[in-house]
N, C-alpha and C positions, 0 to 999 in steps of 0.2 A: 535482185530477186529475192534473198534472205529475209529482208525485212517482211515480206508481205505473207508471209507463212504464218498460221495460226496454229498457235498450242493449247491444249484442253487438258484438263485430269482426266485420267483415264479410269472413268466408272467413281465409284464414291472415295479412290485414293489420291494422295497428294502429291503422284507421279506425275508427270506433265509430259504428253508426247505430240509428235506434229501431228496435224488432225489427215495428214495422207500418212499410212506405215508401207513401208517397201513389201513385198511378198517376194519370196527368191525361191520359188519353187523351180524356178527354170535356171537358177544358177547348178553348176557342175556335169551339166552333157551326160541327162540321164535319156535314154533310148526311149523309156518309156514315156515321157512326155514330149511334146513340139516345143518346138522356140526355146530351144538351148543352148545357155551360153557357156562359152569357156574361161578360165578364172580372167584375163585381161578384160575381155567385155562386161564380166560380171564386177569387177573392180572399178572399170569404169563407168559402170552406172550407179554404183556406191559413191563414188567420186561426186557426180553428178549429184545425185538427189543430197548429197549432202550441201554442195554449193547452194542448194535452192530452200534450202531451211530445216531440212526433214533428219529425225534423230530415232527413229522407230522402225527396227529393222526384225522382220517374222522370220522364220525357217521351221525346220521340223528333223527330228534324228532321220527320218525316214526320204526326206528329197532327197533323191540324188544317190540316193545308197550312203547318205552321211558328207557328200561330196560337197553339199550346198555348205551347211555349218561348216566345213573343212575353207573354202575359199571366204567367208566370212572371216576365218578365223585370223588367214593370213592377211586379211586389209586391215582386220580391227588392231591386231596389235601394233598397226604401223599410226594407229589413232590415240587420240585421248580416249582412253575406255569410259570415262564417267559423263564424258559427256552423249553417249548414245542409250537408249532402252532397246534391249534385244531379246527377242521373245522366240523358244523355240517347244517344243513339243514332245509329249511322249504317250505311246499305246500301241504301236503297232510291231509287228519283227521286224529287229534290227539284227539277228544273224538265224542261223537255221538250229540254234539251240533252243530246248524243249520252252525252255523259261525266258528266253528272249521274246517274250511279247507278253501284253498285256498290262496291266495297272497293278499287278502286284508288288508287294516291298522289295521282292528280291528285283524284278524289272527295274521298278521306278529308280533304286540307288544305283542299280547299275549303268544304266539309260543316263542318268545326269552325269556323272562322272565320264561318261564317254564323249556327251554332247559338249562339257565343259571344254576337254582334249581338244576334241576337233574346233571348237569355237578360239581355244585359246583366251579363255578368259577363266579368273576366281570365281565367276558367278553370272546367274544368269537372272534378268531382270524381271521378266514375267514367264513363268513357266504353266504350259497348259497341258490337259489330257487332251489327247487327239480326239476320240471317241469315248463313249461308255462302253465300260468292261462289264456284262454281265455275269463272267463266270466268276469276277473277285467280291467280296466283299467292299462296299464303298467306304464303309469303316476304317480297311486295312487302307484303301487308296488315299484319305483323308488324312488320316496318321499319318502316312508315310509321307505325304507332301509338305506337313504341317513340321515334320522333322526337319527337311531340307529347307527350310525358312529357318529356324531355330537354328542351324549348322552354318546358315551365312551363304550358302551354295545358291539359293533363291531368294529371291526379295517380293517376289509376289506373285498370285496364282492365278489361274482363271481357264474356261474349258473353252471346249471346240467340239462342233457336231452333238451336241446335246437336245435332246427334248422339253419341254417346259417341266414336264412332272420330274426330271431326275435333275435337272439346273435348281427347281426348289427343294428338291432332297438335299442336294450338297449343302445349300445354304440351310435350312433347319437345324443338318446333322452340325454344319462346321459351329452353329451358336449352340447348338446342347455339350457338345462335345467341348468346347471354349479353344475352339481352332481359331486361326489368323481366317479373315474376312478374303472371299476370291470376288475380286474387282474385274473380271471384264468374260466376254462372250465372244467368239470367234464363228462366224456361221456366214453360210450363203445369204447374201442378200442383193437384190437389185429389182427393176423394174420388172424383169420379167420370172421373179422368183422374190416373193413377198410372204412367204408361209410363213415367218417368225411371227408376223403380225397379230396372230389367233391368240398365241399363249406367251410365247418368248420377250415380246417386249414386254407386256406387262408385268412380266418377273423382273425385267433387268431395272424398269422404271422404277419398281416399289423396293425393290433391294440395293438400288446402287450400283447397278453393274455396265461398264462402259458395254457398248457394241463396235467389234472389229467386224466389218463386212469382208468377207473374199469374194471373188470373183464378181468386182462392184458393176463390172463392165461385159458382163456372163461370156468370157472368152472376147469378146472385141465386135459380139451383136450389135452393142450398144455405142460403139463408137461411130455408126454412121455412115463408113464404108462398105457395108455390105446390102447387096440390090436381089431381091428376091427372084429376079427375071436371070440373073448372072450364078456363075460358081463363084465358089468362096474366093476372096483376093489371095494369089501364089504366095505363099510365104507362111500366112496367117495359120491360127492354131487348128481355126476349125477346117480350114483345108485340108492340114495335117491328118485330123481324125477321120472327116469326111471318105479321104483316099485310103486310111486305111480300113474303112467300114465298122468303126467304131463311134462310142458314143458317149458323153463326158458332160457331166457338171459346168466343169472348167472350158469344155470347148464342146460344145453339141455337133450333133452331126448334121450337116447341112442340108442336106437330102428330105431327113425328117422335118429340120426347122421352115423349109420353102413350103413343106403343106398345113403351116399352122398359122390361119388367118389371124388368130388373137395376137402372137408374136407378132404380126406385120403392122398392125393395127398400133400397139404398144410403141414400136420402134418409129409408125410416121410422127404419131403424137411427141415424141420425143423430139424428134427431127425439128417440126415447126415450130413448137416451147421452146427448142435452144435456139432458131434461126430468128424466131422473134425478140429475143433479148442479144442479138447478134455475137451468139456462143457457138455457131457452127454454120459454115460454108457449102453449099449443095457442090460435087463435081460435077464439073461440067460433060 
């Protein structure tokens, strides 16, 4: 099946990635999130992903409090490192230290070294800011990240969860400061969440920035296995959050979703379209 995998340049760069990126939020037994995998299960997923032709692995320093990166690292050290594009992120709290948060030069420099140690690699292919930081001058952030590229610790830069004006600000300042171009934006994008089409897609198209969608199936809602009249399928992430009485973008509360007519209209259209193309089989 590997010969059927599609590869694309990431944004305006010369870096080729598989069209499906493997997200690893569920690696590392993080009690905060449902559907967690231990090391053996995580490695099995990675092996299967590679068998199918995937080469693009995404994580973050805060996933499972660093254990997601560690899990990838114990697998990656047994592989041919140069075959894989490994992406991680920086922004949120990584310890209780007052400076171990945000996009300051201090935290960025510490965080990349910690990520490299956990990932057991000398460099990260794509380093992304996990979100904007209002407390730190963006010039400080851009300069620090560019220094990581010059030092060989990072090869490409990207953003995640930013607004249109924030992304444009990054683009313009990088140009005026003579810094390396940012090549990607990771953001929620699926049939139930299309807000990026108002502005972000225009910025990305104009500036040659590739889009990496997170939660493309909205926590499983768009797989077709959920029925409005039933409970969320046992073992699903959405069943977990519903039982806990919480609501997350990547795993929405099913009791709330049941009341949303618009959601079910979209799901029905998606099912009918998939069925018409032979890509969906209704459960009996």
